[in-house]
TORKOL-4160 file (C-alpha; in steps of 0.2 Angstrom, whole numbers, padded with zeros to 4 digits, m for minus):
113
<pt num="1" X="0556" Y="0711" Z="0462"/>
<pt num="2" X="0557" Y="0692" Z="0462"/>
<pt num="3" X="0557" Y="0684" Z="0479"/>
<pt num="4" X="0572" Y="0673" Z="0474"/>
<pt num="5" X="0583" Y="0689" Z="0475"/>
<pt num="6" X="0584" Y="0686" Z="0494"/>
<pt num="7" X="0602" Y="0693" Z="0496"/>
<pt num="8" X="0598" Y="0709" Z="0486"/>
<pt num="9" X="0582" Y="0711" Z="0496"/>
<pt num="10" X="0590" Y="0708" Z="0513"/>
<pt num="11" X="0585" Y="0722" Z="0524"/>
<pt num="12" X="0571" Y="0729" Z="0512"/>
<pt num="13" X="0556" Y="0722" Z="0522"/>
<pt num="14" X="0563" Y="0731" Z="0538"/>
<pt num="15" X="0566" Y="0747" Z="0528"/>
<pt num="16" X="0549" Y="0747" Z="0520"/>
<pt num="17" X="0540" Y="0743" Z="0537"/>
<pt num="18" X="0549" Y="0757" Z="0546"/>
<pt num="19" X="0545" Y="0769" Z="0533"/>
<pt num="20" X="0527" Y="0765" Z="0532"/>
<pt num="21" X="0524" Y="0765" Z="0551"/>
<pt num="22" X="0533" Y="0782" Z="0552"/>
<pt num="23" X="0517" Y="0789" Z="0543"/>
<pt num="24" X="0504" Y="0781" Z="0554"/>
<pt num="25" X="0502" Y="0766" Z="0566"/>
<pt num="26" X="0498" Y="0750" Z="0555"/>
<pt num="27" X="0494" Y="0732" Z="0558"/>
<pt num="28" X="0503" Y="0717" Z="0549"/>
<pt num="29" X="0491" Y="0714" Z="0535"/>
<pt num="30" X="0489" Y="0732" Z="0532"/>
<pt num="31" X="0508" Y="0733" Z="0529"/>
<pt num="32" X="0507" Y="0718" Z="0517"/>
<pt num="33" X="0494" Y="0727" Z="0507"/>
<pt num="34" X="0502" Y="0745" Z="0508"/>
<pt num="35" X="0519" Y="0738" Z="0502"/>
<pt num="36" X="0511" Y="0729" Z="0487"/>
<pt num="37" X="0500" Y="0744" Z="0483"/>
<pt num="38" X="0514" Y="0758" Z="0485"/>
<pt num="39" X="0526" Y="0748" Z="0475"/>
<pt num="40" X="0514" Y="0745" Z="0461"/>
<pt num="41" X="0514" Y="0727" Z="0464"/>
<pt num="42" X="0533" Y="0726" Z="0461"/>
<pt num="43" X="0536" Y="0720" Z="0479"/>
<pt num="44" X="0524" Y="0707" Z="0487"/>
<pt num="45" X="0529" Y="0702" Z="0504"/>
<pt num="46" X="0518" Y="0689" Z="0512"/>
<pt num="47" X="0513" Y="0689" Z="0531"/>
<pt num="48" X="0526" Y="0675" Z="0533"/>
<pt num="49" X="0539" Y="0688" Z="0530"/>
<pt num="50" X="0531" Y="0703" Z="0538"/>
<pt num="51" X="0527" Y="0696" Z="0555"/>
<pt num="52" X="0544" Y="0690" Z="0559"/>
<pt num="53" X="0551" Y="0706" Z="0554"/>
<pt num="54" X="0538" Y="0716" Z="0565"/>
<pt num="55" X="0542" Y="0705" Z="0580"/>
<pt num="56" X="0561" Y="0707" Z="0578"/>
<pt num="57" X="0559" Y="0726" Z="0576"/>
<pt num="58" X="0548" Y="0727" Z="0592"/>
<pt num="59" X="0560" Y="0716" Z="0601"/>
<pt num="60" X="0575" Y="0728" Z="0596"/>
<pt num="61" X="0565" Y="0743" Z="0602"/>
<pt num="62" X="0562" Y="0750" Z="0584"/>
<pt num="63" X="0543" Y="0748" Z="0585"/>
<pt num="64" X="0530" Y="0748" Z="0599"/>
<pt num="65" X="0514" Y="0739" Z="0598"/>
<pt num="66" X="0497" Y="0741" Z="0605"/>
<pt num="67" X="0481" Y="0730" Z="0603"/>
<pt num="68" X="0466" Y="0739" Z="0597"/>
<pt num="69" X="0448" Y="0734" Z="0592"/>
<pt num="70" X="0442" Y="0742" Z="0576"/>
<pt num="71" X="0426" Y="0738" Z="0568"/>
<pt num="72" X="0424" Y="0723" Z="0581"/>
<pt num="73" X="0441" Y="0716" Z="0576"/>
<pt num="74" X="0456" Y="0715" Z="0588"/>
<pt num="75" X="0472" Y="0719" Z="0579"/>
<pt num="76" X="0490" Y="0723" Z="0585"/>
<pt num="77" X="0496" Y="0740" Z="0578"/>
<pt num="78" X="0514" Y="0745" Z="0577"/>
<pt num="79" X="0521" Y="0762" Z="0579"/>
<pt num="80" X="0539" Y="0769" Z="0576"/>
<pt num="81" X="0549" Y="0773" Z="0591"/>
<pt num="82" X="0564" Y="0785" Z="0592"/>
<pt num="83" X="0576" Y="0770" Z="0590"/>
<pt num="84" X="0566" Y="0765" Z="0575"/>
<pt num="85" X="0567" Y="0782" Z="0568"/>
<pt num="86" X="0586" Y="0782" Z="0569"/>
<pt num="87" X="0587" Y="0765" Z="0562"/>
<pt num="88" X="0576" Y="0770" Z="0547"/>
<pt num="89" X="0587" Y="0785" Z="0544"/>
<pt num="90" X="0602" Y="0774" Z="0544"/>
<pt num="91" X="0594" Y="0761" Z="0532"/>
<pt num="92" X="0587" Y="0774" Z="0520"/>
<pt num="93" X="0604" Y="0782" Z="0519"/>
<pt num="94" X="0612" Y="0765" Z="0515"/>
<pt num="95" X="0599" Y="0761" Z="0502"/>
<pt num="96" X="0600" Y="0778" Z="0494"/>
<pt num="97" X="0619" Y="0776" Z="0492"/>
<pt num="98" X="0617" Y="0758" Z="0485"/>
<pt num="99" X="0604" Y="0763" Z="0472"/>
<pt num="100" X="0614" Y="0779" Z="0468"/>
<pt num="101" X="0629" Y="0768" Z="0464"/>
<pt num="102" X="0619" Y="0756" Z="0454"/>
<pt num="103" X="0611" Y="0770" Z="0444"/>
<pt num="104" X="0628" Y="0777" Z="0441"/>
<pt num="105" X="0634" Y="0761" Z="0433"/>
<pt num="106" X="0618" Y="0759" Z="0423"/>
<pt num="107" X="0619" Y="0776" Z="0416"/>
<pt num="108" X="0637" Y="0777" Z="0412"/>
<pt num="109" X="0638" Y="0760" Z="0405"/>
<pt num="110" X="0653" Y="0748" Z="0407"/>
<pt num="111" X="0668" Y="0751" Z="0397"/>
<pt num="112" X="0678" Y="0735" Z="0392"/>
<pt num="113" X="0697" Y="0735" Z="0392"/>
């Protein structure tokens, strides 16, 4: 999706981050790469988008963080909290309803009066 679709993409970075960290703890750049790979390059969010969202989610209690050293590199890993799991469920439900509604319109076509 083009990055200029910012209104339509509102909330998508948050949804994707929460969904990915539900699977395992991840650090920021790992999330950037995972989103790009798992969307088959359709969604490319840079670190300038990911890190502010991570910090906001942590501030809101949806994520917890811990600093770990792996292969000599110190990184901040993020994990989903119970609050984050609830937020993910809400966001995923809203997104599913929206995409279902759009799909209904695409499939049925629009009849003109």
